[in-house]
C-alpha positions as CSV (number, residue, x, y, z in Angstrom):
1,M,-0.1,0.0,0.0
2,K,2.8,2.4,0.8
3,K,4.1,1.9,-2.8
4,V,0.8,3.1,-4.2
5,E,0.6,6.1,-1.9
6,N,4.3,6.9,-2.8
7,Y,3.5,6.7,-6.5
8,W,0.6,9.0,-6.1
9,N,2.9,11.4,-4.3
10,F,5.3,11.2,-7.1
11,R,2.6,11.8,-9.6
12,Y,1.3,14.8,-7.6
13,R,4.7,16.4,-7.4
14,Y,5.0,15.8,-11.2
15,M,1.8,17.4,-12.0
16,N,2.7,20.6,-9.8
17,S,6.0,20.8,-11.5
18,I,4.5,21.1,-15.1
19,G,2.0,23.7,-13.9
20,L,-1.0,21.6,-13.1
21,R,-2.6,22.3,-9.6
22,P,-4.5,19.2,-8.5
23,I,-6.4,19.3,-5.3
24,N,-5.2,16.1,-3.4
25,R,-7.0,14.2,-0.6
26,S,-5.9,10.7,0.5
27,Q,-7.0,8.5,3.2
28,M,-6.0,5.0,4.2
29,E,-8.1,2.7,6.5
30,V,-6.8,-0.6,8.0
31,E,-9.4,-3.1,9.1
32,E,-8.7,-6.5,10.7
33,T,-11.1,-9.3,9.9
34,D,-11.0,-13.1,10.7
35,G,-9.3,-13.9,7.3
36,G,-6.7,-11.2,7.5
37,V,-6.2,-7.5,7.2
38,V,-8.3,-5.2,4.7
39,I,-6.7,-2.0,3.7
40,H,-8.8,0.6,2.0
41,L,-6.8,3.4,0.1
42,H,-9.0,6.3,-1.0
43,I,-7.3,8.9,-3.3
44,E,-9.4,11.9,-4.5
45,V,-7.9,14.1,-7.2
46,G,-9.7,17.2,-8.0
47,L,-8.9,19.5,-10.9
48,P,-10.6,22.9,-11.1
49,N,-12.6,23.8,-14.3
50,Q,-10.4,26.7,-14.9
51,L,-7.3,24.4,-15.1
52,F,-8.7,22.8,-18.3
53,Y,-9.0,26.1,-20.0
54,D,-5.4,27.1,-18.7
55,V,-3.9,24.0,-20.0
56,A,-5.7,24.3,-23.4
57,L,-4.5,28.0,-23.7
58,A,-0.8,27.0,-22.7
59,R,-0.8,24.2,-25.3
60,K,-2.2,26.6,-27.9
61,R,0.5,29.1,-27.2
62,R,3.2,26.1,-27.2
63,R,4.1,27.0,-23.5
64,L,3.1,23.6,-22.2
65,R,4.5,20.5,-23.8
66,L,3.2,17.3,-22.2
67,P,5.7,14.6,-22.2
68,R,5.5,11.8,-24.9
69,L,5.7,8.0,-24.0
70,H,9.0,6.3,-24.5
71,P,9.5,4.9,-28.1
72,T,9.5,1.3,-27.0
73,I,6.2,1.7,-25.1
74,R,4.7,3.5,-28.1
75,Q,5.9,0.5,-30.3
76,K,4.3,-1.9,-27.8
77,L,1.0,0.0,-28.0
78,R,1.0,0.0,-31.8
79,E,1.6,-3.8,-31.8
80,A,-1.2,-4.3,-29.4
81,D,-3.5,-2.2,-31.6
82,E,-2.6,-4.1,-34.6
83,L,-3.1,-7.4,-32.9
84,A,-6.6,-6.1,-31.6
85,A,-7.5,-5.1,-35.1
86,E,-6.7,-8.6,-36.5
87,I,-8.7,-10.3,-33.8
88,E,-11.6,-8.0,-34.3
89,E,-11.5,-8.8,-38.0
90,E,-11.4,-12.5,-37.4
91,I,-14.4,-12.2,-35.0
92,S,-16.4,-10.2,-37.4
93,K,-15.7,-12.8,-40.1
94,D,-16.8,-15.6,-37.8
95,I,-20.0,-13.7,-37.0
96,E,-20.8,-13.2,-40.6
97,R,-20.3,-16.9,-41.2
98,L,-22.6,-17.8,-38.4
99,E,-25.2,-15.4,-39.7
100,L,-25.0,-16.9,-43.2
101,G,-25.3,-20.4,-41.7
102,E,-21.9,-21.5,-43.1
103,G,-20.5,-22.3,-39.7
104,D,-23.1,-25.1,-38.9
105,E,-21.4,-27.6,-41.2
106,Q,-18.0,-27.1,-39.6
107,R,-19.4,-28.0,-36.0
108,D,-20.5,-31.5,-36.9
């Protein structure tokens, strides 16, 4: 749990460093039960409406450049999208075959 809380603190500091001003509230509850310990971590992040306009204006004026993902991560995401498109195409072909009644002969 501490790792999750520390990660949020890291992201919060990062958001502050690039000019975003999130409203942060976190709460952790530990509850002991017969089976063990239950930990509830509540993280609330609030962003004021004006912040969205400020970010859009800063990006328009090229004052805010949000970081891009690492090239290897982008490549993995592209590969995953391509694989998902292939699977979706195969599923749609199977559905078409079933709708036309062609798939019934293959099941015997």
